[in-house]
BADO-930593 format. One record per atom (N, C-alpha, C, O): x, y, z; atom name; residue in three letters. Coordinates in nm, 3 decimals. Example, Ala and Ser with C-alpha at 12.3 -4.5 7.8 and 13.67 -1.06 7.14 Angstrom:
// BADO-930593
<node c1="1.319" c2="-0.569" c3="0.780" tinu="N" pavex="ala"/>
<node c1="1.230" c2="-0.450" c3="0.780" tinu="CA" pavex="ala"/>
<node c1="1.320" c2="-0.330" c3="0.780" tinu="C" pavex="ala"/>
<node c1="1.424" c2="-0.332" c3="0.846" tinu="O" pavex="ala"/>
<node c1="1.285" c2="-0.225" c3="0.708" tinu="N" pavex="ser"/>
<node c1="1.367" c2="-0.106" c3="0.714" tinu="CA" pavex="ser"/>
<node c1="1.290" c2="0.003" c3="0.787" tinu="C" pavex="ser"/>
<node c1="1.341" c2="0.114" c3="0.804" tinu="O" pavex="ser"/>
This chain:
// BADO-930593
<node c1="0.081" c2="-0.119" c3="0.000" tinu="N" pavex="met"/>
<node c1="0.000" c2="0.000" c3="0.000" tinu="CA" pavex="met"/>
<node c1="0.086" c2="0.126" c3="0.000" tinu="C" pavex="met"/>
<node c1="0.056" c2="0.223" c3="-0.070" tinu="O" pavex="met"/>
<node c1="0.196" c2="0.124" c3="0.080" tinu="N" pavex="lys"/>
<node c1="0.284" c2="0.240" c3="0.085" tinu="CA" pavex="lys"/>
<node c1="0.350" c2="0.264" c3="-0.050" tinu="C" pavex="lys"/>
<node c1="0.368" c2="0.378" c3="-0.093" tinu="O" pavex="lys"/>
<node c1="0.387" c2="0.155" c3="-0.116" tinu="N" pavex="lys"/>
<node c1="0.450" c2="0.169" c3="-0.248" tinu="CA" pavex="lys"/>
<node c1="0.353" c2="0.231" c3="-0.348" tinu="C" pavex="lys"/>
<node c1="0.394" c2="0.310" c3="-0.433" tinu="O" pavex="lys"/>
<node c1="0.228" c2="0.194" c3="-0.339" tinu="N" pavex="met"/>
<node c1="0.127" c2="0.249" c3="-0.430" tinu="CA" pavex="met"/>
<node c1="0.109" c2="0.400" c3="-0.407" tinu="C" pavex="met"/>
<node c1="0.097" c2="0.476" c3="-0.503" tinu="O" pavex="met"/>
<node c1="0.108" c2="0.442" c3="-0.283" tinu="N" pavex="ile"/>
<node c1="0.092" c2="0.584" c3="-0.251" tinu="CA" pavex="ile"/>
<node c1="0.213" c2="0.663" c3="-0.301" tinu="C" pavex="ile"/>
<node c1="0.198" c2="0.771" c3="-0.359" tinu="O" pavex="ile"/>
<node c1="0.332" c2="0.609" c3="-0.278" tinu="N" pavex="val"/>
<node c1="0.454" c2="0.675" c3="-0.327" tinu="CA" pavex="val"/>
<node c1="0.452" c2="0.683" c3="-0.479" tinu="C" pavex="val"/>
<node c1="0.487" c2="0.787" c3="-0.536" tinu="O" pavex="val"/>
<node c1="0.412" c2="0.577" c3="-0.545" tinu="N" pavex="leu"/>
<node c1="0.404" c2="0.575" c3="-0.691" tinu="CA" pavex="leu"/>
<node c1="0.305" c2="0.680" c3="-0.743" tinu="C" pavex="leu"/>
<node c1="0.333" c2="0.749" c3="-0.841" tinu="O" pavex="leu"/>
<node c1="0.191" c2="0.690" c3="-0.679" tinu="N" pavex="ile"/>
<node c1="0.090" c2="0.790" c3="-0.720" tinu="CA" pavex="ile"/>
<node c1="0.146" c2="0.931" c3="-0.704" tinu="C" pavex="ile"/>
<node c1="0.127" c2="1.015" c3="-0.793" tinu="O" pavex="ile"/>
<node c1="0.213" c2="0.959" c3="-0.593" tinu="N" pavex="phe"/>
<node c1="0.271" c2="1.092" c3="-0.572" tinu="CA" pavex="phe"/>
<node c1="0.380" c2="1.122" c3="-0.674" tinu="C" pavex="phe"/>
<node c1="0.392" c2="1.235" c3="-0.721" tinu="O" pavex="phe"/>
<node c1="0.459" c2="1.022" c3="-0.707" tinu="N" pavex="met"/>
<node c1="0.565" c2="1.042" c3="-0.808" tinu="CA" pavex="met"/>
<node c1="0.505" c2="1.073" c3="-0.944" tinu="C" pavex="met"/>
<node c1="0.553" c2="1.162" c3="-1.014" tinu="O" pavex="met"/>
<node c1="0.402" c2="1.002" c3="-0.982" tinu="N" pavex="val"/>
<node c1="0.337" c2="1.026" c3="-1.110" tinu="CA" pavex="val"/>
<node c1="0.275" c2="1.165" c3="-1.113" tinu="C" pavex="val"/>
<node c1="0.288" c2="1.237" c3="-1.211" tinu="O" pavex="val"/>
<node c1="0.207" c2="1.204" c3="-1.006" tinu="N" pavex="leu"/>
<node c1="0.147" c2="1.337" c3="-1.000" tinu="CA" pavex="leu"/>
<node c1="0.254" c2="1.446" c3="-1.007" tinu="C" pavex="leu"/>
<node c1="0.234" c2="1.548" c3="-1.073" tinu="O" pavex="leu"/>
<node c1="0.366" c2="1.425" c3="-0.939" tinu="N" pavex="phe"/>
<node c1="0.476" c2="1.521" c3="-0.942" tinu="CA" pavex="phe"/>
<node c1="0.531" c2="1.537" c3="-1.084" tinu="C" pavex="phe"/>
<node c1="0.549" c2="1.649" c3="-1.130" tinu="O" pavex="phe"/>
<node c1="0.556" c2="1.426" c3="-1.152" tinu="N" pavex="leu"/>
<node c1="0.612" c2="1.432" c3="-1.287" tinu="CA" pavex="leu"/>
<node c1="0.514" c2="1.495" c3="-1.386" tinu="C" pavex="leu"/>
<node c1="0.555" c2="1.571" c3="-1.474" tinu="O" pavex="leu"/>
<node c1="0.388" c2="1.464" c3="-1.372" tinu="N" pavex="val"/>
<node c1="0.287" c2="1.523" c3="-1.460" tinu="CA" pavex="val"/>
<node c1="0.279" c2="1.674" c3="-1.439" tinu="C" pavex="val"/>
<node c1="0.270" c2="1.750" c3="-1.535" tinu="O" pavex="val"/>
<node c1="0.283" c2="1.717" c3="-1.314" tinu="N" pavex="ser"/>
<node c1="0.274" c2="1.861" c3="-1.287" tinu="CA" pavex="ser"/>
<node c1="0.399" c2="1.934" c3="-1.336" tinu="C" pavex="ser"/>
<node c1="0.389" c2="2.047" c3="-1.384" tinu="O" pavex="ser"/>
<node c1="0.515" c2="1.872" c3="-1.324" tinu="N" pavex="cys"/>
<node c1="0.638" c2="1.935" c3="-1.376" tinu="CA" pavex="cys"/>
<node c1="0.632" c2="1.948" c3="-1.528" tinu="C" pavex="cys"/>
<node c1="0.669" c2="2.052" c3="-1.582" tinu="O" pavex="cys"/>
<node c1="0.587" c2="1.847" c3="-1.594" tinu="N" pavex="gly"/>
<node c1="0.575" c2="1.853" c3="-1.739" tinu="CA" pavex="gly"/>
<node c1="0.474" c2="1.956" c3="-1.784" tinu="C" pavex="gly"/>
<node c1="0.498" c2="2.028" c3="-1.881" tinu="O" pavex="gly"/>
<node c1="0.364" c2="1.964" c3="-1.715" tinu="N" pavex="gln"/>
<node c1="0.260" c2="2.062" c3="-1.750" tinu="CA" pavex="gln"/>
<node c1="0.310" c2="2.204" c3="-1.728" tinu="C" pavex="gln"/>
<node c1="0.282" c2="2.292" c3="-1.809" tinu="O" pavex="gln"/>
<node c1="0.382" c2="2.227" c3="-1.619" tinu="N" pavex="ser"/>
<node c1="0.430" c2="2.363" c3="-1.592" tinu="CA" pavex="ser"/>
<node c1="0.533" c2="2.406" c3="-1.694" tinu="C" pavex="ser"/>
<node c1="0.540" c2="2.524" c3="-1.729" tinu="O" pavex="ser"/>
<node c1="0.615" c2="2.312" c3="-1.744" tinu="N" pavex="ser"/>
<node c1="0.713" c2="2.350" c3="-1.846" tinu="CA" pavex="ser"/>
<node c1="0.645" c2="2.382" c3="-1.978" tinu="C" pavex="ser"/>
<node c1="0.695" c2="2.466" c3="-2.054" tinu="O" pavex="ser"/>
<node c1="0.534" c2="2.318" c3="-2.007" tinu="N" pavex="leu"/>
<node c1="0.462" c2="2.349" c3="-2.130" tinu="CA" pavex="leu"/>
<node c1="0.392" c2="2.484" c3="-2.122" tinu="C" pavex="leu"/>
<node c1="0.377" c2="2.553" c3="-2.223" tinu="O" pavex="leu"/>
<node c1="0.349" c2="2.522" c3="-2.003" tinu="N" pavex="met"/>
<node c1="0.274" c2="2.645" c3="-1.987" tinu="CA" pavex="met"/>
<node c1="0.362" c2="2.766" c3="-1.958" tinu="C" pavex="met"/>
<node c1="0.313" c2="2.879" c3="-1.963" tinu="O" pavex="met"/>
<node c1="0.490" c2="2.746" c3="-1.928" tinu="N" pavex="ser"/>
<node c1="0.575" c2="2.858" c3="-1.888" tinu="CA" pavex="ser"/>
<node c1="0.610" c2="2.944" c3="-2.009" tinu="C" pavex="ser"/>
<node c1="0.602" c2="2.900" c3="-2.124" tinu="O" pavex="ser"/>
<node c1="0.648" c2="3.068" c3="-1.980" tinu="N" pavex="arg"/>
<node c1="0.685" c2="3.161" c3="-2.085" tinu="CA" pavex="arg"/>
<node c1="0.832" c2="3.150" c3="-2.121" tinu="C" pavex="arg"/>
<node c1="0.881" c2="3.231" c3="-2.200" tinu="O" pavex="arg"/>
<node c1="0.904" c2="3.056" c3="-2.067" tinu="N" pavex="ser"/>
<node c1="1.049" c2="3.053" c3="-2.080" tinu="CA" pavex="ser"/>
<node c1="1.098" c2="3.005" c3="-2.215" tinu="C" pavex="ser"/>
<node c1="1.218" c2="3.017" c3="-2.243" tinu="O" pavex="ser"/>
<node c1="1.015" c2="2.951" c3="-2.299" tinu="N" pavex="glu"/>
<node c1="1.054" c2="2.898" c3="-2.430" tinu="CA" pavex="glu"/>
<node c1="1.157" c2="2.787" c3="-2.418" tinu="C" pavex="glu"/>
<node c1="1.228" c2="2.759" c3="-2.514" tinu="O" pavex="glu"/>
<node c1="1.165" c2="2.722" c3="-2.303" tinu="N" pavex="phe"/>
<node c1="1.268" c2="2.623" c3="-2.276" tinu="CA" pavex="phe"/>
<node c1="1.266" c2="2.508" c3="-2.377" tinu="C" pavex="phe"/>
<node c1="1.372" c2="2.464" c3="-2.424" tinu="O" pavex="phe"/>
<node c1="1.150" c2="2.460" c3="-2.411" tinu="N" pavex="leu"/>
<node c1="1.141" c2="2.344" c3="-2.499" tinu="CA" pavex="leu"/>
<node c1="1.161" c2="2.377" c3="-2.646" tinu="C" pavex="leu"/>
<node c1="1.169" c2="2.286" c3="-2.728" tinu="O" pavex="leu"/>
<node c1="1.168" c2="2.505" c3="-2.681" tinu="N" pavex="gln"/>
<node c1="1.186" c2="2.545" c3="-2.820" tinu="CA" pavex="gln"/>
<node c1="1.333" c2="2.549" c3="-2.862" tinu="C" pavex="gln"/>
<node c1="1.362" c2="2.570" c3="-2.979" tinu="O" pavex="gln"/>
<node c1="1.425" c2="2.530" c3="-2.769" tinu="N" pavex="his"/>
<node c1="1.568" c2="2.541" c3="-2.798" tinu="CA" pavex="his"/>
<node c1="1.638" c2="2.412" c3="-2.760" tinu="C" pavex="his"/>
<node c1="1.592" c2="2.337" c3="-2.673" tinu="O" pavex="his"/>
<node c1="1.752" c2="2.386" c3="-2.826" tinu="N" pavex="asp"/>
<node c1="1.824" c2="2.262" c3="-2.799" tinu="CA" pavex="asp"/>
<node c1="1.923" c2="2.275" c3="-2.684" tinu="C" pavex="asp"/>
<node c1="1.982" c2="2.176" c3="-2.641" tinu="O" pavex="asp"/>
<node c1="1.943" c2="2.397" c3="-2.634" tinu="N" pavex="thr"/>
<node c1="2.029" c2="2.419" c3="-2.518" tinu="CA" pavex="thr"/>
<node c1="1.958" c2="2.509" c3="-2.418" tinu="C" pavex="thr"/>
<node c1="1.861" c2="2.576" c3="-2.452" tinu="O" pavex="thr"/>
<node c1="2.006" c2="2.510" c3="-2.296" tinu="N" pavex="met"/>
<node c1="1.944" c2="2.593" c3="-2.194" tinu="CA" pavex="met"/>
<node c1="1.984" c2="2.740" c3="-2.213" tinu="C" pavex="met"/>
<node c1="1.901" c2="2.830" c3="-2.196" tinu="O" pavex="met"/>
<node c1="2.112" c2="2.765" c3="-2.247" tinu="N" pavex="tyr"/>
<node c1="2.162" c2="2.900" c3="-2.264" tinu="CA" pavex="tyr"/>
<node c1="2.217" c2="2.917" c3="-2.406" tinu="C" pavex="tyr"/>
<node c1="2.267" c2="2.822" c3="-2.466" tinu="O" pavex="tyr"/>
<node c1="2.206" c2="3.037" c3="-2.458" tinu="N" pavex="lys"/>
<node c1="2.254" c2="3.065" c3="-2.594" tinu="CA" pavex="lys"/>
<node c1="2.407" c2="3.053" c3="-2.601" tinu="C" pavex="lys"/>
<node c1="2.460" c2="2.994" c3="-2.695" tinu="O" pavex="lys"/>
<node c1="2.476" c2="3.109" c3="-2.501" tinu="N" pavex="asn"/>
<node c1="2.622" c2="3.105" c3="-2.497" tinu="CA" pavex="asn"/>
<node c1="2.667" c2="3.129" c3="-2.353" tinu="C" pavex="asn"/>
<node c1="2.585" c2="3.133" c3="-2.262" tinu="O" pavex="asn"/>
<node c1="2.800" c2="3.144" c3="-2.332" tinu="N" pavex="trp"/>
<node c1="2.853" c2="3.161" c3="-2.198" tinu="CA" pavex="trp"/>
<node c1="2.809" c2="3.294" c3="-2.135" tinu="C" pavex="trp"/>
<node c1="2.785" c2="3.300" c3="-2.015" tinu="O" pavex="trp"/>
<node c1="2.799" c2="3.400" c3="-2.216" tinu="N" pavex="asp"/>
<node c1="2.751" c2="3.528" c3="-2.162" tinu="CA" pavex="asp"/>
<node c1="2.609" c2="3.515" c3="-2.107" tinu="C" pavex="asp"/>
<node c1="2.577" c2="3.569" c3="-2.002" tinu="O" pavex="asp"/>
<node c1="2.526" c2="3.444" c3="-2.179" tinu="N" pavex="his"/>
<node c1="2.388" c2="3.421" c3="-2.137" tinu="CA" pavex="his"/>
<node c1="2.384" c2="3.345" c3="-2.004" tinu="C" pavex="his"/>
<node c1="2.308" c2="3.378" c3="-1.915" tinu="O" pavex="his"/>
<node c1="2.469" c2="3.241" c3="-1.993" tinu="N" pavex="met"/>
<node c1="2.472" c2="3.162" c3="-1.871" tinu="CA" pavex="met"/>
<node c1="2.522" c2="3.246" c3="-1.753" tinu="C" pavex="met"/>
<node c1="2.463" c2="3.242" c3="-1.645" tinu="O" pavex="met"/>
<node c1="2.630" c2="3.323" c3="-1.773" tinu="N" pavex="lys"/>
<node c1="2.683" c2="3.406" c3="-1.664" tinu="CA" pavex="lys"/>
<node c1="2.579" c2="3.507" c3="-1.617" tinu="C" pavex="lys"/>
<node c1="2.564" c2="3.529" c3="-1.497" tinu="O" pavex="lys"/>
<node c1="2.508" c2="3.569" c3="-1.711" tinu="N" pavex="phe"/>
<node c1="2.405" c2="3.664" c3="-1.671" tinu="CA" pavex="phe"/>
<node c1="2.293" c2="3.595" c3="-1.594" tinu="C" pavex="phe"/>
<node c1="2.248" c2="3.647" c3="-1.491" tinu="O" pavex="phe"/>
<node c1="2.248" c2="3.480" c3="-1.641" tinu="N" pavex="ser"/>
<node c1="2.139" c2="3.409" c3="-1.574" tinu="CA" pavex="ser"/>
<node c1="2.178" c2="3.365" c3="-1.434" tinu="C" pavex="ser"/>
<node c1="2.095" c2="3.369" c3="-1.343" tinu="O" pavex="ser"/>
<node c1="2.301" c2="3.322" c3="-1.416" tinu="N" pavex="trp"/>
<node c1="2.344" c2="3.272" c3="-1.285" tinu="CA" pavex="trp"/>
<node c1="2.381" c2="3.384" c3="-1.188" tinu="C" pavex="trp"/>
<node c1="2.349" c2="3.375" c3="-1.069" tinu="O" pavex="trp"/>
<node c1="2.447" c2="3.488" c3="-1.237" tinu="N" pavex="phe"/>
<node c1="2.505" c2="3.585" c3="-1.146" tinu="CA" pavex="phe"/>
<node c1="2.453" c2="3.728" c3="-1.161" tinu="C" pavex="phe"/>
<node c1="2.461" c2="3.804" c3="-1.065" tinu="O" pavex="phe"/>
<node c1="2.400" c2="3.767" c3="-1.276" tinu="N" pavex="gly"/>
<node c1="2.370" c2="3.907" c3="-1.298" tinu="CA" pavex="gly"/>
<node c1="2.226" c2="3.944" c3="-1.318" tinu="C" pavex="gly"/>
<node c1="2.195" c2="4.060" c3="-1.342" tinu="O" pavex="gly"/>
<node c1="2.136" c2="3.848" c3="-1.311" tinu="N" pavex="ser"/>
<node c1="1.996" c2="3.877" c3="-1.345" tinu="CA" pavex="ser"/>
<node c1="1.928" c2="3.968" c3="-1.244" tinu="C" pavex="ser"/>
<node c1="1.826" c2="4.028" c3="-1.275" tinu="O" pavex="ser"/>
<node c1="1.982" c2="3.979" c3="-1.123" tinu="N" pavex="asp"/>
<node c1="1.921" c2="4.068" c3="-1.024" tinu="CA" pavex="asp"/>
<node c1="1.965" c2="4.213" c3="-1.040" tinu="C" pavex="asp"/>
<node c1="1.907" c2="4.302" c3="-0.979" tinu="O" pavex="asp"/>
<node c1="2.066" c2="4.236" c3="-1.123" tinu="N" pavex="lys"/>
<node c1="2.115" c2="4.372" c3="-1.145" tinu="CA" pavex="lys"/>
<node c1="2.147" c2="4.392" c3="-1.293" tinu="C" pavex="lys"/>
<node c1="2.263" c2="4.409" c3="-1.331" tinu="O" pavex="lys"/>
<node c1="2.045" c2="4.390" c3="-1.375" tinu="N" pavex="ala"/>
<node c1="2.064" c2="4.406" c3="-1.520" tinu="CA" pavex="ala"/>
<node c1="2.114" c2="4.546" c3="-1.552" tinu="C" pavex="ala"/>
<node c1="2.065" c2="4.644" c3="-1.497" tinu="O" pavex="ala"/>
<node c1="2.211" c2="4.554" c3="-1.642" tinu="N" pavex="ala"/>
<node c1="2.268" c2="4.682" c3="-1.686" tinu="CA" pavex="ala"/>
<node c1="2.235" c2="4.702" c3="-1.833" tinu="C" pavex="ala"/>
<node c1="2.190" c2="4.610" c3="-1.902" tinu="O" pavex="ala"/>
<node c1="2.258" c2="4.822" c3="-1.881" tinu="N" pavex="ser"/>
<node c1="2.228" c2="4.850" c3="-2.022" tinu="CA" pavex="ser"/>
<node c1="2.315" c2="4.766" c3="-2.114" tinu="C" pavex="ser"/>
<node c1="2.271" c2="4.732" c3="-2.225" tinu="O" pavex="ser"/>
<node c1="2.437" c2="4.730" c3="-2.072" tinu="N" pavex="gln"/>
<node c1="2.523" c2="4.643" c3="-2.154" tinu="CA" pavex="gln"/>
<node c1="2.461" c2="4.504" c3="-2.168" tinu="C" pavex="gln"/>
<node c1="2.474" c2="4.440" c3="-2.272" tinu="O" pavex="gln"/>
<node c1="2.395" c2="4.459" c3="-2.063" tinu="N" pavex="asp"/>
<node c1="2.329" c2="4.328" c3="-2.068" tinu="CA" pavex="asp"/>
<node c1="2.213" c2="4.329" c3="-2.168" tinu="C" pavex="asp"/>
<node c1="2.190" c2="4.231" c3="-2.238" tinu="O" pavex="asp"/>
<node c1="2.141" c2="4.439" c3="-2.172" tinu="N" pavex="val"/>
<node c1="2.031" c2="4.452" c3="-2.268" tinu="CA" pavex="val"/>
<node c1="2.085" c2="4.447" c3="-2.410" tinu="C" pavex="val"/>
<node c1="2.030" c2="4.378" c3="-2.495" tinu="O" pavex="val"/>
<node c1="2.194" c2="4.520" c3="-2.434" tinu="N" pavex="glu"/>
<node c1="2.255" c2="4.520" c3="-2.568" tinu="CA" pavex="glu"/>
<node c1="2.305" c2="4.382" c3="-2.606" tinu="C" pavex="glu"/>
<node c1="2.284" c2="4.337" c3="-2.719" tinu="O" pavex="glu"/>
<node c1="2.372" c2="4.313" c3="-2.512" tinu="N" pavex="lys"/>
<node c1="2.422" c2="4.178" c3="-2.540" tinu="CA" pavex="lys"/>
<node c1="2.307" c2="4.082" c3="-2.569" tinu="C" pavex="lys"/>
<node c1="2.316" c2="4.000" c3="-2.660" tinu="O" pavex="lys"/>
<node c1="2.199" c2="4.093" c3="-2.492" tinu="N" pavex="ser"/>
<node c1="2.087" c2="4.001" c3="-2.512" tinu="CA" pavex="ser"/>
<node c1="2.022" c2="4.020" c3="-2.649" tinu="C" pavex="ser"/>
<node c1="1.978" c2="3.923" c3="-2.711" tinu="O" pavex="ser"/>
<node c1="2.017" c2="4.144" c3="-2.695" tinu="N" pavex="ile"/>
<node c1="1.960" c2="4.169" c3="-2.828" tinu="CA" pavex="ile"/>
<node c1="2.055" c2="4.122" c3="-2.937" tinu="C" pavex="ile"/>
<node c1="2.013" c2="4.055" c3="-3.031" tinu="O" pavex="ile"/>
<node c1="2.183" c2="4.158" c3="-2.924" tinu="N" pavex="asp"/>
<node c1="2.282" c2="4.121" c3="-3.025" tinu="CA" pavex="asp"/>
<node c1="2.299" c2="3.969" c3="-3.037" tinu="C" pavex="asp"/>
<node c1="2.310" c2="3.915" c3="-3.147" tinu="O" pavex="asp"/>
<node c1="2.300" c2="3.901" c3="-2.922" tinu="N" pavex="gln"/>
<node c1="2.326" c2="3.757" c3="-2.920" tinu="CA" pavex="gln"/>
<node c1="2.197" c2="3.673" c3="-2.923" tinu="C" pavex="gln"/>
<node c1="2.203" c2="3.550" c3="-2.925" tinu="O" pavex="gln"/>
<node c1="2.083" c2="3.740" c3="-2.923" tinu="N" pavex="gln"/>
<node c1="1.951" c2="3.675" c3="-2.932" tinu="CA" pavex="gln"/>
<node c1="1.928" c2="3.573" c3="-2.820" tinu="C" pavex="gln"/>
<node c1="1.899" c2="3.456" c3="-2.845" tinu="O" pavex="gln"/>
<node c1="1.943" c2="3.620" c3="-2.696" tinu="N" pavex="trp"/>
<node c1="1.913" c2="3.535" c3="-2.581" tinu="CA" pavex="trp"/>
<node c1="1.763" c2="3.509" c3="-2.576" tinu="C" pavex="trp"/>
<node c1="1.685" c2="3.586" c3="-2.631" tinu="O" pavex="trp"/>
<node c1="1.723" c2="3.402" c3="-2.509" tinu="N" pavex="trp"/>
<node c1="1.582" c2="3.371" c3="-2.491" tinu="CA" pavex="trp"/>
<node c1="1.554" c2="3.355" c3="-2.341" tinu="C" pavex="trp"/>
<node c1="1.645" c2="3.352" c3="-2.259" tinu="O" pavex="trp"/>
<node c1="1.428" c2="3.344" c3="-2.310" tinu="N" pavex="gly"/>
<node c1="1.387" c2="3.322" c3="-2.172" tinu="CA" pavex="gly"/>
<node c1="1.297" c2="3.434" c3="-2.123" tinu="C" pavex="gly"/>
<node c1="1.255" c2="3.520" c3="-2.200" tinu="O" pavex="gly"/>
<node c1="1.267" c2="3.430" c3="-1.996" tinu="N" pavex="ile"/>
<node c1="1.182" c2="3.532" c3="-1.935" tinu="CA" pavex="ile"/>
<node c1="1.263" c2="3.662" c3="-1.927" tinu="C" pavex="ile"/>
<node c1="1.376" c2="3.661" c3="-1.879" tinu="O" pavex="ile"/>
<node c1="1.205" c2="3.771" c3="-1.973" tinu="N" pavex="glu"/>
<node c1="1.276" c2="3.897" c3="-1.975" tinu="CA" pavex="glu"/>
<node c1="1.300" c2="3.951" c3="-1.834" tinu="C" pavex="glu"/>
<node c1="1.213" c2="3.944" c3="-1.748" tinu="O" pavex="glu"/>
<node c1="1.420" c2="4.005" c3="-1.814" tinu="N" pavex="val"/>
<node c1="1.456" c2="4.071" c3="-1.690" tinu="CA" pavex="val"/>
<node c1="1.455" c2="4.220" c3="-1.720" tinu="C" pavex="val"/>
<node c1="1.533" c2="4.264" c3="-1.805" tinu="O" pavex="val"/>
<node c1="1.371" c2="4.299" c3="-1.655" tinu="N" pavex="pro"/>
<node c1="1.363" c2="4.441" c3="-1.689" tinu="CA" pavex="pro"/>
<node c1="1.488" c2="4.516" c3="-1.646" tinu="C" pavex="pro"/>
<node c1="1.545" c2="4.491" c3="-1.539" tinu="O" pavex="pro"/>
<node c1="1.529" c2="4.610" c3="-1.731" tinu="N" pavex="tyr"/>
<node c1="1.640" c2="4.700" c3="-1.699" tinu="CA" pavex="tyr"/>
<node c1="1.581" c2="4.825" c3="-1.637" tinu="C" pavex="tyr"/>
<node c1="1.499" c2="4.893" c3="-1.699" tinu="O" pavex="tyr"/>
<node c1="1.623" c2="4.856" c3="-1.515" tinu="N" pavex="val"/>
<node c1="1.577" c2="4.975" c3="-1.446" tinu="CA" pavex="val"/>
<node c1="1.697" c2="5.068" c3="-1.428" tinu="C" pavex="val"/>
<node c1="1.786" c2="5.037" c3="-1.349" tinu="O" pavex="val"/>
<node c1="1.700" c2="5.181" c3="-1.499" tinu="N" pavex="pro"/>
<node c1="1.813" c2="5.272" c3="-1.486" tinu="CA" pavex="pro"/>
<node c1="1.832" c2="5.321" c3="-1.342" tinu="C" pavex="pro"/>
<node c1="1.734" c2="5.342" c3="-1.269" tinu="O" pavex="pro"/>
<node c1="1.956" c2="5.338" c3="-1.302" tinu="N" pavex="gly"/>
<node c1="1.985" c2="5.391" c3="-1.171" tinu="CA" pavex="gly"/>
<node c1="1.997" c2="5.288" c3="-1.061" tinu="C" pavex="gly"/>
<node c1="2.005" c2="5.326" c3="-0.944" tinu="O" pavex="gly"/>
<node c1="2.000" c2="5.162" c3="-1.093" tinu="N" pavex="gln"/>
<node c1="2.016" c2="5.060" c3="-0.988" tinu="CA" pavex="gln"/>
<node c1="2.159" c2="5.029" c3="-0.965" tinu="C" pavex="gln"/>
<node c1="2.191" c2="4.945" c3="-0.881" tinu="O" pavex="gln"/>
C-alpha cells in the first residue's frame, strides 16, 4: 500500500512538472540548449538581479531567450 501511494505521488509530481514547463513563458522546450552562450549563462546565474544597459545590448545582439529581466536605470 505504501509503495502504491509513493508511486501515485511520483506520477502526480512528474505530470505537474511537465505541464508547468509546457505552460511557462520561458521557451525552454523550443531550444536545444538551456543558454545561448557563456555570456547568457553568466548573466542568468550571477547578474539577473542587477541588469545593466550592456546586458540589454548583449541580449539583443546575441539573441538570448527566456523570461525577460527588466532593466531599471539607476540601480
